C-alpha positions as CSV (number, residue, x, y, z in Angstrom):
1,X,-51.3,182.6,-10.3
2,X,-50.6,180.1,-7.5
3,X,-51.8,177.2,-9.7
4,X,-49.5,178.3,-12.5
5,X,-46.5,178.4,-10.2
6,X,-47.4,174.9,-9.0
7,X,-47.6,173.7,-12.5
8,X,-44.3,175.3,-13.4
9,X,-42.7,173.7,-10.3
10,X,-43.9,170.3,-11.4
11,X,-42.5,170.8,-14.9
12,X,-39.2,171.9,-13.4
13,X,-39.0,168.9,-11.1
14,X,-39.8,166.5,-13.9
15,X,-37.2,168.1,-16.2
16,X,-34.4,168.0,-13.5
17,X,-35.1,164.3,-12.8
18,X,-35.3,163.4,-16.5
19,X,-32.1,165.0,-17.5
20,X,-30.2,164.3,-14.2
21,X,-27.0,162.5,-15.3
22,X,-26.7,158.8,-14.2
23,X,-24.1,157.7,-11.8
24,X,-21.9,156.2,-14.6
25,X,-21.6,159.4,-16.7
26,X,-18.2,160.1,-15.1
27,X,-17.1,156.5,-14.6
28,X,-17.0,154.2,-17.6
29,X,-18.4,150.7,-17.2
30,X,-15.9,147.8,-17.5
31,X,-16.4,145.8,-20.8
32,X,-14.8,142.5,-21.7
33,X,-13.4,143.5,-25.0
34,X,-9.7,143.2,-24.7
35,X,-9.3,147.0,-24.4
36,X,-8.0,148.3,-21.1
37,X,-8.6,152.0,-21.0
38,X,-11.6,151.5,-18.8
39,X,-9.4,150.0,-16.1
40,X,-7.5,153.3,-15.5
41,X,-8.0,154.6,-12.0
42,X,-9.6,151.4,-10.6
43,X,-8.6,149.7,-7.4
44,X,-5.5,147.5,-7.8
45,X,-2.6,145.8,-6.1
46,X,0.9,145.7,-7.6
47,X,4.0,143.5,-7.3
48,X,7.7,144.0,-7.8
49,X,9.4,142.5,-10.8
50,X,11.6,139.4,-10.6
51,X,9.6,137.1,-8.3
52,X,9.0,134.5,-11.0
53,X,10.3,133.5,-14.4
54,X,9.6,135.7,-17.4
55,X,6.0,135.3,-18.6
56,X,4.7,134.2,-15.2
57,X,5.9,137.3,-13.3
58,X,2.8,139.1,-12.0
59,X,2.7,142.9,-12.1
60,X,-0.8,143.9,-10.9
61,X,-4.4,142.7,-10.3
62,X,-7.4,145.1,-10.6
63,X,-11.0,144.5,-9.5
64,X,-14.3,146.2,-10.0
65,X,-18.1,145.9,-10.4
66,X,-20.6,147.5,-12.8
67,X,-24.0,149.0,-12.2
68,X,-26.9,146.5,-12.4
69,X,-24.6,143.6,-13.0
70,X,-24.0,140.7,-10.6
71,X,-20.4,140.2,-11.9
72,X,-17.0,140.5,-10.4
73,X,-14.5,142.0,-12.9
74,X,-10.8,141.4,-12.8
75,X,-7.8,142.5,-14.8
76,X,-4.4,140.8,-14.5
77,X,-1.2,142.3,-15.8
78,X,2.2,140.6,-16.0
79,X,5.7,142.0,-16.6
80,X,7.0,141.7,-20.2
81,X,7.8,138.2,-21.1
82,X,10.8,137.1,-23.2
83,X,8.3,135.7,-25.7
84,X,5.2,137.8,-26.0
85,X,3.3,134.8,-27.2
86,X,4.0,132.7,-24.1
87,X,1.0,131.2,-22.3
88,X,0.3,132.3,-18.7
89,X,-1.7,130.1,-16.3
90,X,-2.7,131.5,-12.9
91,X,-5.2,130.7,-10.1
92,X,-7.4,133.2,-8.3
93,X,-8.4,131.8,-4.9
94,X,-11.5,133.1,-3.0
95,X,-12.2,132.9,0.7
96,X,-15.9,133.3,0.4
97,X,-16.8,133.5,4.1
98,X,-13.7,135.7,4.8
99,X,-12.6,133.7,7.8
100,X,-8.9,133.4,6.7
101,X,-9.2,129.8,5.5
102,X,-9.2,128.9,1.9
103,X,-10.1,125.2,2.5
104,X,-13.8,125.6,3.5
105,X,-16.4,123.8,1.5
106,X,-17.9,127.1,0.3
107,X,-14.5,128.5,-1.0
108,X,-13.7,128.6,-4.7
109,X,-10.9,129.2,-7.1
110,X,-10.7,130.2,-10.8
111,X,-8.0,128.8,-13.1
112,X,-7.1,131.4,-15.7
113,X,-5.3,130.6,-18.9
114,X,-4.1,133.3,-21.2
115,X,-2.7,132.9,-24.8
116,X,-1.7,136.0,-26.7
117,X,-2.1,134.0,-30.0
118,X,-3.1,137.0,-32.3
119,X,-1.5,140.3,-33.2
120,X,-3.9,142.4,-31.2
121,X,-5.9,140.0,-29.1
122,X,-5.3,137.2,-26.8
123,X,-7.5,134.3,-25.8
124,X,-8.6,134.0,-22.2
125,X,-10.2,130.9,-20.7
126,X,-11.5,130.9,-17.1
127,X,-12.6,127.7,-15.3
128,X,-14.4,128.2,-11.9
129,X,-14.0,125.4,-9.4
130,X,-15.1,124.6,-5.9
131,X,-12.3,124.1,-3.5
132,X,-12.8,120.4,-4.0
133,X,-12.0,120.8,-7.7
134,X,-15.6,120.5,-8.9
135,X,-16.2,122.4,-12.1
136,X,-18.8,125.2,-11.5
137,X,-18.5,127.1,-14.8
138,X,-16.2,128.1,-17.7
139,X,-15.9,131.3,-19.5
140,X,-13.8,132.4,-22.5
141,X,-13.2,135.1,-25.0
142,X,-10.7,137.4,-26.7
143,X,-10.1,139.4,-23.5
144,X,-6.4,139.8,-23.6
145,X,-3.6,141.8,-25.3
146,X,-2.1,140.4,-28.5
147,X,1.5,139.6,-28.9
148,X,2.2,142.9,-30.7
149,X,0.6,144.7,-27.7
150,X,3.3,143.1,-25.4
151,X,1.0,140.2,-24.4
152,X,0.8,141.5,-20.9
153,X,-2.8,142.1,-19.9
154,X,-6.0,140.1,-19.6
155,X,-9.5,140.6,-18.2
156,X,-12.4,138.4,-17.2
157,X,-15.6,138.3,-15.1
158,X,-17.1,135.8,-12.7
159,X,-20.8,135.6,-11.8
160,X,-21.6,136.4,-8.2
161,X,-24.2,133.7,-8.0
162,X,-21.7,131.0,-9.1
163,X,-19.3,132.2,-6.4
164,X,-22.2,132.3,-3.9
165,X,-21.4,135.9,-3.1
166,X,-24.1,138.5,-2.3
167,X,-23.8,142.3,-2.6
168,X,-21.8,143.8,0.2
169,X,-20.6,140.4,1.4
170,X,-17.0,140.5,2.4
171,X,-14.7,138.1,0.6
172,X,-10.9,137.6,0.4
173,X,-8.8,136.7,-2.6
174,X,-5.2,136.3,-3.8
175,X,-3.7,135.4,-7.2
176,X,-0.9,132.9,-7.7
177,X,0.8,130.8,-10.3
178,X,0.6,127.0,-10.6
179,X,3.6,124.7,-9.7
180,X,7.0,125.6,-8.2
181,X,8.9,128.9,-8.3
182,X,5.6,130.9,-9.0
183,X,4.6,134.4,-8.2
184,X,1.9,135.5,-5.8
185,X,-0.1,138.7,-5.5
186,X,0.0,139.9,-2.8
187,X,3.3,138.3,-1.8
188,X,1.7,137.3,1.5
189,X,-1.7,137.5,3.0
190,X,-4.7,138.5,0.8
191,X,-7.1,141.3,-0.1
192,X,-10.5,141.7,1.5
193,X,-13.3,143.2,-0.6
194,X,-17.1,143.6,-0.1
195,X,-18.4,144.1,-3.7
196,X,-21.5,146.2,-4.0
197,X,-22.8,146.8,-7.5
198,X,-24.9,150.0,-7.7
199,X,-28.4,149.7,-9.0
200,X,-29.6,152.4,-11.5
201,X,-33.1,153.8,-10.8
202,X,-36.1,154.1,-13.1
203,X,-36.7,157.7,-14.1
204,X,-40.4,157.0,-14.5
205,X,-40.7,155.7,-11.0
206,X,-38.9,158.7,-9.5
207,X,-41.0,161.2,-11.5
208,X,-44.3,159.5,-10.4
209,X,-43.1,159.3,-6.8
210,X,-42.0,163.0,-6.8
211,X,-45.2,164.3,-8.3
212,X,-47.3,162.2,-5.9
213,X,-45.3,163.5,-2.9
214,X,-45.6,167.1,-4.1
215,X,-49.4,166.8,-4.6
216,X,-50.0,165.3,-1.2
217,X,-47.7,167.8,0.5
218,X,-49.6,170.7,-1.1
219,X,-52.9,169.2,-0.1
220,X,-51.9,168.8,3.5
221,X,-50.5,172.3,3.7
222,X,-53.6,173.8,2.1
223,X,-55.9,171.9,4.5
224,X,-53.6,172.8,7.4
225,X,-53.2,169.2,8.6
226,X,-49.8,170.0,10.2
227,X,-48.8,166.7,11.8
228,X,-49.3,164.7,8.7
229,X,-47.8,167.6,6.7
230,X,-44.6,167.4,8.6
231,X,-44.3,163.6,8.7
232,X,-45.3,163.2,5.0
233,X,-43.1,166.1,3.8
234,X,-40.0,165.2,5.8
235,X,-40.1,161.5,5.1
236,X,-41.0,161.9,1.5
237,X,-38.3,164.5,0.9
238,X,-35.7,162.2,2.5
239,X,-36.8,159.3,0.3
240,X,-36.8,161.4,-2.9
241,X,-33.3,162.8,-2.2
242,X,-32.0,159.2,-1.8
243,X,-33.7,158.1,-5.0
244,X,-32.5,161.1,-7.0
245,X,-28.9,161.4,-5.6
246,X,-28.0,157.8,-5.2
247,X,-25.5,156.9,-8.0
248,X,-25.2,160.6,-9.0
249,X,-22.3,163.0,-9.1
250,X,-23.3,164.3,-5.7
251,X,-22.9,160.9,-4.1
252,X,-19.7,160.3,-6.1
253,X,-18.2,163.5,-4.7
254,X,-19.4,162.6,-1.1
255,X,-17.7,159.2,-1.3
256,X,-14.5,160.4,-3.0
257,X,-13.9,163.3,-0.7
258,X,-14.5,161.1,2.3
259,X,-11.9,158.7,1.0
260,X,-9.4,161.6,0.4
261,X,-10.0,163.0,3.9
262,X,-9.5,159.6,5.5
263,X,-6.4,159.0,3.3
264,X,-4.6,162.2,4.6
265,X,-5.7,161.8,8.2
266,X,-4.6,158.1,8.3
267,X,-1.3,159.0,6.7
268,X,-0.7,161.3,9.7
269,X,-1.1,158.2,11.9
270,X,1.3,156.2,9.8
271,X,-1.4,153.9,8.3
272,X,-0.8,153.0,4.6
273,X,-3.8,153.7,2.3
274,X,-4.5,154.2,-1.4
275,X,-7.4,156.0,-3.1
276,X,-8.4,155.4,-6.7
277,X,-10.0,158.2,-8.7
278,X,-12.2,155.9,-10.9
279,X,-13.4,153.8,-8.0
280,X,-15.3,156.3,-5.9
281,X,-15.1,155.7,-2.2
282,X,-12.6,152.9,-2.4
283,X,-9.9,153.0,0.2
284,X,-7.2,150.3,0.3
285,X,-5.8,149.9,3.8
286,X,-2.8,147.8,4.8
287,X,-3.6,146.0,8.1
288,X,-0.7,146.3,10.5
289,X,-0.9,143.0,12.4
290,X,-1.3,140.4,9.6
291,X,0.2,142.4,6.7
292,X,-3.0,142.0,4.6
293,X,-4.9,144.4,2.5
294,X,-8.5,145.4,3.1
295,X,-10.6,147.2,0.6
296,X,-12.9,149.7,2.4
297,X,-15.7,150.9,0.2
298,X,-17.2,154.2,1.3
299,X,-20.6,153.4,-0.3
300,X,-24.2,154.3,0.5
301,X,-24.1,152.3,3.7
302,X,-21.3,154.1,5.4
303,X,-20.7,157.3,3.5
304,X,-23.2,159.2,5.7
305,X,-25.4,159.8,2.6
306,X,-28.5,158.2,4.1
307,X,-28.1,160.0,7.4
308,X,-27.6,163.3,5.6
309,X,-30.7,162.9,3.6
310,X,-32.7,162.0,6.7
311,X,-31.5,165.1,8.6
312,X,-32.0,167.4,5.7
313,X,-35.6,166.2,5.2
314,X,-36.5,166.6,8.9
315,X,-34.8,170.0,9.2
316,X,-36.4,171.6,6.1
317,X,-39.9,170.7,7.3
318,X,-39.2,171.4,11.0
319,X,-42.1,173.7,12.2
320,X,-40.3,175.5,15.0
321,X,-38.1,177.6,12.7
322,X,-38.8,180.0,9.9
323,X,-37.7,179.0,6.4
324,X,-34.4,181.0,6.6
325,X,-33.5,179.4,9.9
326,X,-34.6,175.9,8.7
327,X,-32.2,176.2,5.7
328,X,-29.3,177.3,8.0
329,X,-30.0,174.4,10.4
330,X,-30.3,171.9,7.6
331,X,-27.0,172.9,6.0
332,X,-25.3,173.1,9.4
333,X,-26.6,169.6,10.2
334,X,-25.4,168.2,6.9
335,X,-21.9,169.4,7.7
336,X,-22.1,168.0,11.2
337,X,-23.4,164.6,10.1
338,X,-20.6,164.4,7.5
339,X,-18.0,165.2,10.1
340,X,-19.5,162.6,12.6
341,X,-19.3,160.0,9.9
342,X,-15.6,160.8,9.2
343,X,-14.9,160.3,12.9
344,X,-16.8,156.9,12.9
345,X,-14.8,155.6,9.9
346,X,-11.5,156.8,11.4
347,X,-12.3,154.8,14.6
348,X,-13.3,151.7,12.6
349,X,-10.1,151.7,10.5
350,X,-7.8,152.4,13.4
351,X,-9.4,149.6,15.4
352,X,-9.1,147.1,12.5
353,X,-5.5,148.3,11.8
354,X,-4.5,147.9,15.4
355,X,-6.2,144.6,16.2
356,X,-6.5,142.9,12.9
357,X,-9.3,142.0,10.4
358,X,-11.0,139.7,12.9
359,X,-12.1,142.9,14.7
360,X,-14.0,144.1,11.6
361,X,-17.5,143.2,12.9
362,X,-16.9,144.6,16.4
363,X,-15.2,147.8,15.0
364,X,-17.9,148.4,12.4
365,X,-21.1,147.1,14.1
366,X,-20.4,147.9,17.7
367,X,-17.7,150.5,18.3
368,X,-18.2,152.6,15.2
369,X,-22.0,152.7,15.4
370,X,-22.0,153.4,19.1
371,X,-19.8,156.5,18.6
372,X,-21.9,157.5,15.5
373,X,-25.3,157.2,17.2
374,X,-24.0,158.9,20.4
375,X,-22.8,162.0,18.4
376,X,-25.9,162.0,16.2
377,X,-28.2,162.0,19.3
378,X,-26.2,164.9,20.6
379,X,-26.7,166.7,17.3
380,X,-30.4,166.1,17.2
381,X,-30.7,167.3,20.8
382,X,-28.9,170.5,20.1
383,X,-30.6,171.4,16.8
384,X,-34.1,169.9,17.2
385,X,-35.1,168.5,20.5
386,X,-33.9,171.3,22.7
387,X,-35.5,174.1,20.6
388,X,-38.8,172.1,20.5
389,X,-38.9,171.8,24.3
390,X,-38.1,175.5,24.6
391,X,-40.9,176.4,22.2
392,X,-43.4,174.1,24.1
393,X,-42.3,175.7,27.4
394,X,-43.0,179.2,25.9
395,X,-46.5,178.0,24.8
396,X,-47.3,176.6,28.2
397,X,-46.0,179.8,29.9
398,X,-48.1,182.1,27.7
399,X,-51.2,179.9,28.3
């Protein structure tokens, strides 16, 4: 009977993993096809009308990444032109090392030319240059609105390797026209963004890893090898949770709800923020000192997702408690870790907002992490270390 239950458990695990929806089932990937429904709900910045002549007056710029693609996607929208067939030429400047200067050797710019020359499609040509005007690559396609569609929107993508940008590396950018009396977006300053394309997992690898972990866990339990049982079980469960839930609806909700909570709390402190429903975890913050925008991505690195999985794995296999108490401790710890991470992010954003983007490293790496680890240590002491010492004391006393 026990063997049958084990077999049924394995079948259930494999079934759940195999049919577990991918992270993109609720968020459509961006496609360069001249259709713009997939840009709804993405992160963007807007501009007011009337800053430049008709046809060159910028309305909005959107940005995004796709899973498993080392590409930065952009969509630019202009206000209606007097002549819907008029050509628009803009430049998108990149501060690759995010130091506030756009004149460094590593910096780049893209020259974008848009011609709505057909009824329902427009031709887009993008040339990527070094800041010294050396051509690095050119890309083109029918990626814009046609003149019957108002001739107002275009999209394009730039390879991260050509820009010399790595995942999670902070960059800054702004969009501007060419010549005199041109528009700029944002009107002053720029936007800081750390693009981090999500990687989709292999279901085969997860199934094999899960079955291997389950088999070894049952063997260690049956042979009563308790130390290795705890270490293997806790660490293995943590890794499997990360593999299974990363990029899933669960992680999406974790990131999105974190952004929403931060949005409402920061609004109470008078800090301007925006949240985008199709860019999970993206929080756009207006920095007070230098009037720039910073895109804060609540991703796997700073959503608390990894720390929650670690605590849950350790608590579920924690030998001091019975199963009912383990479950209660695990769930309580998950809530506590999530709350601690909210506090950390609030501190980081408030420091950056109050002292400028040059404080990003100190705020995130030193101040935020110090507060986070201090509270996490207190949590582990309360829920794990203290009960363990108490149990050991009881054993010594009884002996």
